[in-house]
C-alpha positions, 0 to 999 in steps of 0.5 A: 500499499502507498504510504509516501506522498511527494509534493512539489512546492519550489514553482513561482507560483505565478498565476496567483501574483500579486498575493503569492509575491508574499505568501507561498501559494500552498499557505493562502488560506481557504477556510481557515487553513492552508491549501497544504493543510488541506492536501495534507489532511486528505492524504492522511485520510486516505492512509500516507503517513510520510511527506517530501515536500520539495521546495526552493530556498524562496520558499523557507517559509512553507518550513517555518509553517509547520516548523516554528515551534519556538513561537507557539511555545512562547506564545502559549506560555504568555496566552493559554489559548485552547484554539492555539494549543490545537493549531500547535498540536496538529502542526506537531503531528504534522513535523513527524510526518514531513521532510524536505529536499530541495530544488533551487533551479527549476528543472521540471517535475522529473528533476524534482522526483529524482531529488527524493529517490534517497527518502523513497522506500517503495517503488509507487508513491503518490505525487500529488500537486498542490494547484487545484483542491477538490473538496467534498471529495477524496480523490487521494482515496480513490486513485489510492484504491484504484492502485491497490486493485490494480497494481499499476501506476495511476494518474488522474486527470479531468476534461476541462473545456478550452474556454473555462481555462486561461494563463492570459493576464487578467487586467 
């Protein structure tokens, strides 16, 4: 069964400028938590136990987001807030599951995967791209069930009408 997921996060996030110029797109909040947390929670629900984040030096804030213990410890000393404590507990759970690999020069997805080879424990792994978030449906779980059934590599795609997508600048 698949237990590891690779999540490439080293991209520039140009489609979400100017927001992504100060905050990585993966950390932008959606309904009270980051896009990346939504992805992690879906993967954990599907049975994933370990994540390999591919980041660049420009995305160090992703690492800090999950590994900012000193901030939370000092905040909790000053403020006995149950909500903040719960957030910190959840981040500590993620910490045990995350490894970081650096891709400082954009050389594509293949290069990113090769940078992970020392951490991969099996020939099959989950590759999750953080660009699209699908709510109310655990696509990861569906893919993993299909992989288990077929014992084959799986790629999920969706047909989208050309008029629904664009890379044109919106002014």
